[in-house]
N, C-alpha and C positions, 0 to 999 in steps of 0.2 A: 186233450189235444196232443198229437204226436210231438214228442219233445224235439224232434228234428226240425219241426216247423214252428217252434215257439216264436220265431221272429215275426210271424204274421201278426201277433198281438203287441209287438213292441211299439212303444210310443214313437211317432214320427219325429225325426231329428228337427230341432228348431232351425228355422230358416235364418240365414245370415242377412243382416241389413245391407241393402244396396248402398253404394256411395251417395253421399248427399249431393243434391242438385244445387246449382247456384240459387241464392236467395231471391225470391220474387219481390220486385220493387213495390208491389201492391200489398205485400203481406207484412203483418206486424211481427210475426213470429219467425219468419225465415222458412226455408225448406225443411221438411222432415224426412228422415231416411225411410225409404219404402222397403218393406220386407220382401225378400226374394223367395221364390219357391224352393223347397229343399231339392237338392239334386237327386235325380233318379237315373238308373235304377240303384237300389240298395243291393249290395253283394253279400251273399251268405254261402254256406256249403250244406250238402246233404249226403249222408252216408247210406249207401244201399247195402242191405243186409241179406237179401234173398240168396239162397244157396245157388252157386253157379253164375250169379250175376251181381257180384259184390264190387264195391269201389266207391270212391268219393267223387262227387261232381260239384261244380260251381252252380249257384242259383242266383239269378238276377230277378229282383222283385220291384215292381211298380205298384206301390200300395194305393188303396183307395184314398183319395184326397180328403174325404170327409172325416178321416181319423180312425181310431181303433176303438171307439166307444161302442161300436156295433160292427158286425162282419160286413164285408163287401156285399153288394147286391148281386154282382156277377163277376166271376173270375175267369180269365182266359189263360189257359196253359199253352205255351208255344213250344213245339218240338222242332229243333233245327234239323237240317240235312247233315250230310257228312261233309266236313269233319266234326260238326257239332259245337262250334265255338259261338257262344251267345253274342260276343262282341261284333260279329259280322252283321247282326240283325238290329243293333241299337237304333240306327236311323229309322228303320221300318217301325219298330216297336214304340219308339218315342213319338213318331208321327201318329200312330194309332192311339196311344195313351192320351195325347192332346185332344183327340176328337171324342173321347168317351166321357160319360158323366162322372162326377166326383165319387160316385159310389161303386165304380168299376175298378178292378185291379188286373194286373198282368203278371205272369210269372213264367220263367223259362229256366231250363237247366242244360248244362253241357252233357255230352255223352261220356260214359265211363271211358277214360283213356283218351278223350278227344281234346282236352285242354292242357297245354304244356305247363300251366301254373299249378296243376294238381298232380300229385303222385299217382301214377297209373299202376294197375295190377300187373303182375308178371305176365299172365296169359291174356291176350286180347279177347274181347267179346265179339261174337258174331251178331248178326241183325236180330236173331231170335232172342239172344240174351239181352241185347240192348232194349228190345221191346219189353222184356220182363222188368227191367229197371224203370221204364216209363209207367208200366202198370202199377208197380209198387209206389211210385211217386204220386200218381193220380189218386190211388186208393187212400194213401196217407193224407192227401189234401182233402179229399171228400170227407173223411172221418173227422179231421180237424175242423173244417168249416161247419160240419154238422153239430159238433159239440159247442163250438163258439155261438152258433145261432140259438141253441137250446139255452145257453147261459143267459142270453139277452131276450129270450122268448121272441125271437125274430124269425122271419121266414128263412128257410135254408137257401143259401146262395146258389144261383145257377152256376154250373161249371161247363165251360166250352173249351174246345181244343182247336188250335190252328197249328199247321205244320208245313214244312217246306221239303220238297224233293223226296228223298228216301224216308224222311220223317213222316210223310203222308202214308207210306206203306205201314209203318209202325202204328200210326194212328188208327188205320182201318182194323188192324189186328187187335189193338187196345179196345176199340169200340165193341168188338165181339166178346170181350172178357170183362169189361167194366160197365155196369148198368148205371143209368141216371145221368149220362152226359147229355147236356141240352142240345149242342150243335157242334159241328166240326167244319173247319174252313181249310181246305187243302189247296196249297199254293204250288203251282208248277209240279203236279204230282208225277211220281215215277211209280206206277202201280202194276206194271206188267212188262215182261220180256225186256228188261233194262239192258241185258247183255246184247240184245239185237238192235239197240238204238244206235244212231250214228256215233255218238261218243263212246258207247259201249264197245263198238268195233274198233274205233280209232285208238282208244286207250287200253285195249285188251292187254297188251304186254305189261302195263303197270300193275295190273291186278293179279298177275300170275308169276310163278317162278320162271327164271331166276330174278327178274327185275323187282318183283314184290319184296324180296328179301334183301336186295342190294340197294334199293333207293333210299331207305332210312339212313344209310351211311353218308349220304350226301349232306346230311344235317351238319356234319363236322366242317364242311367247307362253304356251306351256303352263305354265312355272314361275310365271307370275303369276296363274293361275286359282285361285279359292278352293278347288277340290277337289284341287289338286295335292298339298298337304301330307298329305292323307289316303290317297294312293296308296301301295302297297308300293314299297320302294326299287327293285326291278328295273323296275317300271312307270314310275316317275319317270324313270329313266335312259332308258328306251325312248322315251317321248313327248316328251322334251326333246332328242332327237337327230335332226336332219334326215336325215343319212345313213342311220341305222338304219331310220327309218320308210320311207325310199325303198326300201331293200333288202327289208324285211319285206313291203311291199305288192307289190313285184315278184314275190317268191316266192309270195305268196298268189294273185296273178293267174295264175301258171303252174299252181298247184294246181287252180284252177277249170277250166283248159283241159286238163290232162293226166290228172287222177285220174278215170278213167271206168270202163269195164267191168272188174270184178275177174277175176283169172285162176283160173277154176274148177278147171282141171286141177292147178294148183299146190297149192291148198288141199286138194283130195281126196287128193293124193299124200302129204300129211302124216300121214294115218291109217295109212299102211303102215309108218311109222317106229316103233321101239321106244318103250315108255312112258317119258316123261320127256324124250324128244328131240323136235326139230322145233318147229313153231309152236303156241303157246297164245295165247288171246285173252281179254280182259276188257272187257266192254261195260257201259254204263249200262243199267239196267233201265227198262222203261216208255219214257216220252218225255223222260227227263232230259237226253239228249244231242242238241242242236240241230244238230250237225255230221254226224250219221249218219242215213241214210235206209234205203232197202230193201236196201242192201248188208249191213247188220248181220245181219238174220235169215238171209239167204242164206249168208253165210260161216259163221255159227254152225252152220247145218245141214250145210255141207260138212265142217267140222272135227269135228263130233260133240260130245256133251255133256261128254266127259272133257277135251277141249281148249278148249272155248268156255264161258265162264262169264259171269254177269251180276252186278252189284252195284248197290245203291242209292246211287250217288255221281255227281256231275256230271262233265261232260267236263273241266272245269278243276279236277280233284281236288287238284292240287298246291298250290292256294292255301289249303287247309284242313289243319290239323294232323290232325284226326280222319280225314278222307278219305285223307290221305297215309299214315297208319298202317294203315288198313284195306287199301289197295291194296298196301302193302309186305308185309302179311301174306299176301296172295294169291301174290305173286311168290316170297316165301320158301318157301311150301309147294311151289310148282312146282319151285324150284331144289333143295330138299333132299329132296323125296319122302319116303321112309320114314325119313329121318334127322331130319325135322322133329319138334319136341316134340309137336305135335298127333297125330302118328302113334302115339305111345306112350300118350297119354291117351284115345284113342278118339274124339276130337272130329272131327266131319265138318263141312265148310263148305258151307252152302247156296248153290247157284249162283243162286238167285232173289232172296233178300232180304238177303244179307250177314250172316246170323246164323251163329253157331257153335253146333252142337248136340252134346251129349254123349250117351254111350250110354244114360243114364237118361232122355233125352228133354228135359232142360232146355235152354233156348235163351238165348244172349246176343246181344242185338241190336246191329247196327252200322248201323241205318237212317238215312237222311237224306232230307230233302225239298228239298235245295238245288237251285236252278235252274242250268241250263247257262249259261255265259257265253262270249264269244268270246275270252277271254284264254287264253294258253298253248295255242294250237291247234297 
């Protein structure tokens, strides 16, 4: 096993006992403290060593609840968008984790230079270099899980990837370089001509000189602004870090330059794979996503309606508990297939409006009119 991933086999921390409830008048022994589940995720770090793509990242891990006596049955790697702070996605990933079997695990890492709590390299990485770090991480994970399975004479775990925004572009490139990935779940993908999207045009000055080099200096005054206290904790950490802003804007600049024409042959090829495997995608319906342009309809057509779905949620879904839950529901359905509880109740999810419809025709709405924002891209 790769020593950088030794934490995968570390014993789960013991759960703390919950406070005692009032004694039951019908009980002779009184109430007994109930064990509480260990808090997740568990935080670790990973040192990238590939030439030209070096740096330390934070890793958040949701281990399989069945323990470490055997490897997980299925591991989901989540790749964030820009800026790459895992904290933005905890609501979504916690919701997803709660829906998965005890034998499933989730793992995610920050982008190099994207987390203020970790020292960043002097030179920022572009999107190609960041992709190299994700390839290194996934290959190390594949190798470690394979060795773990051999030790226990168990089946090799399935490895799937989910990603958000520009992380979906990195995922597509990763799938071309790493074999053996079971499935990929692309959330609000930015897979083509991102500089020509509505937000690409509107925010163009931020990603180019002189503003791209000047904006990081605002970190020195950000904590003193009246609106700072109302920002989410991850955003406070981001806007008050000169180094992180420098890396985030460098990465965004490279996105505008590099994310161009989508690979039509790649997406058409996904339809030849067995059901449940390969690429699946979830887009905002209507005009809720300012980061997606003509690439969205094109790729949905290439993938087909079984693999490509839409939902009434904004690009920055992860900032909302409700949207995080709705998106987690989608991913859980994809991951579990016929094993998902909805498969037994006959509920079918509408790809157009985010409603759940039962066999008797009743609908439960998950609609939203939230607007797209540039956060967590």
